[in-house]
C-alpha positions in Angstrom: 114.5 69.7 95.8 113.8 68.3 99.3 112.3 70.6 102.0 115.4 70.9 104.0 117.2 72.4 101.1 114.5 75.0 100.6 115.0 76.2 104.2 118.8 76.4 103.7 118.1 78.5 100.6 115.8 80.8 102.6 118.4 81.3 105.2 120.9 82.4 102.5 118.3 84.6 100.9 117.7 86.5 104.2 121.4 87.3 104.6 121.8 88.1 100.9 119.0 90.8 101.1 120.5 92.2 104.3 124.0 92.4 102.9 122.9 94.1 99.7 120.5 96.7 101.0 120.5 100.0 102.9 118.1 102.8 103.6 118.7 104.5 100.3 118.5 101.4 98.1 116.7 98.4 99.6 116.9 95.7 96.9 113.6 94.3 97.8 111.5 97.4 97.0 110.8 96.8 93.3 107.9 99.3 93.2 110.2 102.1 94.3 113.0 101.0 91.9 110.6 101.0 89.0 109.4 104.5 89.8 112.9 105.8 89.8 112.3 107.9 92.9 114.4 108.1 96.1 113.5 105.9 99.0 111.3 107.3 101.8 109.5 106.3 105.0 107.2 103.5 103.9 105.4 100.4 105.1 107.1 98.0 102.7 110.5 98.6 104.2 109.0 98.6 107.6 107.8 95.0 107.2 111.2 93.9 106.2 112.7 95.7 109.3 110.1 93.9 111.5 111.3 90.5 110.1 114.9 91.3 110.8 114.1 92.6 114.3 112.3 89.3 115.0 115.4 87.4 113.7 117.5 89.4 116.1 115.3 88.5 119.0 115.5 84.8 118.1 119.1 84.5 117.1 120.7 87.4 119.1 123.0 88.1 116.2 123.9 91.7 116.3 124.1 92.0 112.5 120.3 92.0 112.4 119.9 94.7 115.1 122.7 96.8 113.6 121.1 96.7 110.2 117.7 97.7 111.5 119.1 100.5 113.6 121.2 101.9 110.7 118.2 101.6 108.3 115.7 103.4 110.5 118.3 105.9 111.8 118.7 107.1 108.3 115.1 108.5 108.6 114.8 109.4 112.3 116.5 112.5 113.5 117.6 113.2 117.1 114.6 115.5 117.7 112.2 112.8 116.7 111.4 114.3 113.3 111.4 111.9 110.4 112.9 112.5 107.0 110.5 112.3 104.0 107.5 111.8 106.3 104.7 114.3 105.8 102.0 114.0 108.3 99.6 116.2 106.3 99.5 113.6 103.5 97.3 111.7 106.0 98.4 108.4 104.5 97.5 105.5 106.8 100.3 103.4 105.4 102.9 105.8 106.9 101.8 104.8 110.5 103.1 101.2 110.0 106.8 102.1 110.1 106.2 103.6 113.5 105.5 100.1 114.9 109.2 99.3 114.7 110.1 102.3 116.9 108.7 100.6 120.0 111.1 97.7 119.6 114.1 99.8 118.5 113.6 102.1 121.6 113.4 99.1 123.8 116.5 97.5 122.3 118.7 100.5 121.9 117.4 103.0 124.5 117.8 105.8 121.9 115.6 108.7 122.9 115.1 109.8 119.3 113.0 106.7 118.8 110.7 107.6 121.7 110.3 111.1 120.3 109.6 109.7 116.8 106.8 107.6 118.3 105.1 110.9 119.3 105.7 112.2 115.8 103.9 109.3 114.2 101.1 109.4 116.8 100.5 113.0 116.0 99.1 112.0 112.6 96.4 109.8 114.2 95.3 112.7 116.5 94.2 114.7 113.4 93.6 111.9 110.9 90.3 112.4 109.0 87.6 109.9 109.8 84.4 108.5 108.4 81.1 109.3 110.2 81.3 105.8 111.7 84.7 106.8 113.3 87.2 105.0 111.1 90.4 106.6 109.8 90.3 107.4 106.1 92.7 105.3 104.2 94.4 108.4 102.7 93.7 112.1 102.3 93.5 111.5 98.6 90.8 108.8 99.2 88.3 110.7 101.3 85.7 108.8 103.3 87.2 105.5 102.3 88.2 102.6 104.5 90.5 99.9 103.0 90.9 96.6 104.8 94.7 96.8 104.8 94.6 100.1 106.6 93.6 98.3 109.8 97.0 96.7 109.9 98.8 99.9 109.0 97.4 101.8 111.9 95.7 99.9 114.6 98.5 97.8 116.1 100.6 101.0 116.5 97.6 102.9 117.8 96.7 100.3 120.5 100.3 99.8 121.6 100.9 103.6 121.9 97.7 104.1 123.9 98.6 101.2 126.2 102.2 102.2 126.8 102.2 106.0 126.6 98.7 107.5 126.8 97.1 105.8 129.8 94.8 103.8 127.5 92.7 106.9 126.8 91.7 105.8 123.2 92.1 102.1 123.2 88.3 101.8 122.8 88.5 104.0 119.8 91.0 101.6 118.2 88.8 98.6 119.1 85.7 100.3 117.8 87.2 100.7 114.3 87.4 96.9 114.1 83.8 96.5 115.1 82.8 99.0 112.4 84.7 97.0 109.8 83.2 93.7 110.9 79.7 95.2 110.8 80.1 97.0 107.4 82.7 95.1 105.4 82.2 91.5 106.3 80.2 89.3 103.9 77.8 87.1 105.9 77.7 84.4 103.2 81.4 83.7 103.0 82.8 85.2 106.2 85.3 87.1 104.1 85.8 90.9 104.1 85.6 93.2 101.1 88.7 95.1 100.1 87.2 98.6 100.4 84.3 100.7 101.7 83.4 104.2 100.6 81.1 106.0 103.0 80.3 108.7 100.4 79.2 106.1 97.8 81.0 108.3 95.2 83.8 106.0 94.0 83.5 104.3 90.6 84.4 101.0 92.3 81.8 100.9 95.0 78.2 99.6 95.2 76.1 102.7 95.4 73.8 101.1 98.0 76.4 99.4 100.3 79.5 101.5 99.5 81.5 98.2 99.3 83.9 97.1 96.6 83.2 94.1 94.5 85.8 91.5 95.6 87.7 89.7 98.3 91.4 90.5 97.6 93.7 88.1 99.3 96.5 90.5 100.5 94.0 92.9 102.0 92.5 90.0 104.0 96.0 88.9 105.0 96.8 92.3 106.3 93.5 92.4 108.2 93.8 89.0 109.9 97.3 90.1 111.0 95.9 93.3 112.3 93.6 91.3 114.6 96.6 89.3 115.9 98.9 92.3 116.5 96.2 94.5 118.0 95.0 91.8 120.3 98.6 91.3 121.5 98.9 95.1 122.2 95.7 95.5 124.1 95.9 95.7 127.9 94.6 92.8 129.9 92.1 95.0 131.7 90.1 95.3 128.4 89.0 91.8 128.6 85.8 92.1 126.6 87.6 94.0 123.8 90.4 91.4 123.7 87.9 88.5 123.5 86.0 90.2 120.7 89.2 90.7 118.6 90.0 87.0 119.3 86.5 86.0 118.2 86.8 88.0 114.9 90.2 86.3 114.4 88.9 82.8 115.0 85.9 83.3 112.8 87.9 84.7 109.9 90.5 82.0 110.2 87.9 79.3 110.1 86.1 80.8 107.1 89.4 81.2 105.2 90.0 77.4 105.4 87.0 76.8 103.1 88.9 78.5 100.3 92.4 77.0 100.9 93.9 75.3 97.9 95.4 71.7 98.2 98.8 73.3 98.0 98.1 75.2 101.2 98.1 78.6 99.4 95.2 80.9 98.6 94.1 82.6 95.4 94.5 86.3 94.4 90.7 86.6 94.6 90.0 84.3 97.5 86.6 82.8 96.5 87.1 82.6 92.7 89.5 79.7 92.3 87.9 78.6 89.0 88.5 81.9 87.2 91.0 81.2 84.4 93.1 84.2 85.2 93.2 83.7 89.0 96.4 82.4 90.5 97.9 81.3 93.8 99.4 84.4 95.3 102.4 84.6 97.6 102.1 87.7 99.7 98.5 87.2 101.0 99.2 83.5 101.6 102.3 84.3 103.6 100.4 86.9 105.7 97.8 84.3 106.6 100.5 81.8 107.4 102.2 84.3 109.7 99.0 85.3 111.4 98.0 81.6 112.0 101.4 80.7 113.4 101.8 83.8 115.6 98.3 83.5 116.9 98.9 79.9 117.9 102.1 80.7 119.7 100.4 83.5 121.6 97.3 81.3 122.4 94.9 83.4 120.3 94.0 80.5 118.0 93.7 76.7 118.7 96.7 74.5 118.2 95.3 73.0 115.0 96.0 76.3 113.1 99.7 75.6 113.5 99.4 72.8 110.9 97.5 75.1 108.6 100.0 77.8 108.9 102.9 75.4 108.2 101.1 74.0 105.2 100.6 77.5 103.7 104.3 78.3 104.3 105.6 75.0 102.8 103.2 75.5 99.8 104.8 78.9 99.0 108.3 77.4 99.2 107.5 74.5 97.0 105.7 76.5 94.4 107.5 79.8 94.2 111.0 79.6 95.9 113.7 78.5 93.4 117.2 79.2 92.2 117.5 81.2 88.9 121.1 81.2 87.7 123.0 81.9 90.8 120.3 83.9 92.6 117.4 82.8 94.8 114.0 83.9 93.5 110.6 84.2 95.2 107.7 84.6 92.7 104.0 84.8 92.6 103.8 88.3 94.2 101.1 90.8 93.2 103.1 94.0 92.9 100.3 96.4 93.9 96.5 96.6 93.9 94.2 99.4 95.0 90.9 101.1 94.3 90.2 104.2 92.3 92.9 106.8 92.1 94.3 108.2 88.9 94.5 104.7 87.4 90.7 104.4 87.8 91.0 101.0 89.4 87.4 99.6 89.3 87.8 96.7 91.7 86.7 94.2 89.1 88.1 90.7 88.9 89.8 91.7 85.6 91.5 94.5 87.3 93.0 92.4 90.1 94.2 89.9 87.6 95.8 92.6 85.4 98.2 93.9 88.0 101.9 92.7 87.5 103.0 89.5 89.2 106.6 89.9 90.2 109.5 88.3 91.9 111.6 89.2 95.0 109.3 92.2 96.0 109.0 93.1 99.7 105.2 92.8 99.8 105.8 89.1 99.3 109.3 88.7 100.7 108.6 90.4 104.1 105.4 88.4 105.0 107.3 85.2 104.1 110.3 86.2 106.3 107.9 87.2 109.1 106.2 83.8 108.8 109.6 82.1 108.8 110.5 83.7 112.1 107.5 81.8 113.6 108.6 78.6 111.9 111.9 79.0 113.6 110.4 79.8 117.0 108.3 76.6 116.7 111.3 74.6 115.9 109.9 73.5 112.5 112.5 74.9 110.1 114.4 71.7 109.3 112.1 68.9 110.5 
């Protein structure tokens, strides 16, 4: 199949997902479907909504905005309260859906979205922290910082502070990145470890450093995107902080290239390509593609990273996007991976390879669609 046909398939896939999903039953959320539970406020759906909001801004087709508005309105009430959202869970993932409220408020003018921004922000005001000052990943994971948590909270935090709180705590947001760079970055590879436990109590952490054992691709993908989105949200007056975020982004982007496969994609465990059970993984690769392309467009990374981002994107399409029967299928997606918890996830290589690899799941689909919006913006979709 030639490349142009892959893009035509992707366009059809985007509309197919939209036409067959709503807030109660999004067809992309396989993890929720498998659990048999009702849908709720969550970051997975939020990433899909972000992709559709981007498509609306590019194409100005009302079907995208109407879908996003209807989907999020199913959770957000007129007084700004949010159905199924429990602040006292102190789950950092639940901040991420709040990022879409900025754009929905801007596009619709609905005051309930402005009020809901305050609701989400109230979680950050009382969020438990490590001694270094970083938000815990979740209340059920005390004293732990997970790399993906930076993406879930910090772009929202920085944008809220900049727009609505007179920048009072912008430095607090920025400092959490500096802590992560100082503590969780490996100086040999330039990569970042998945997790850090300040208490050193978790079964998965090194008792001396508090760090987990491996470099999990999707967590690094979330993190590099957090650097992009937080840098874009920061006020221009914070020039030093902006340049430091840009420096972290540039350094990580360069170091990632050392581990890129010839296909353009990256492996589930980034630095262990020779492991027999390792595999080229879609979601993390797509996140890096999106981060590269978005950063180039916004002049955060040099122009050469545009080619790297495009190569990753095309590699995913060539390897994992296909037609099965009469339906489009996107494969190579790690369903879920974490540390500790009731599953006693030990952070070993064997653990990461044991998690299900699935098709058509939003943690892979959403990053691919977000990356595609950059491909469209750059005019590269059908060349």
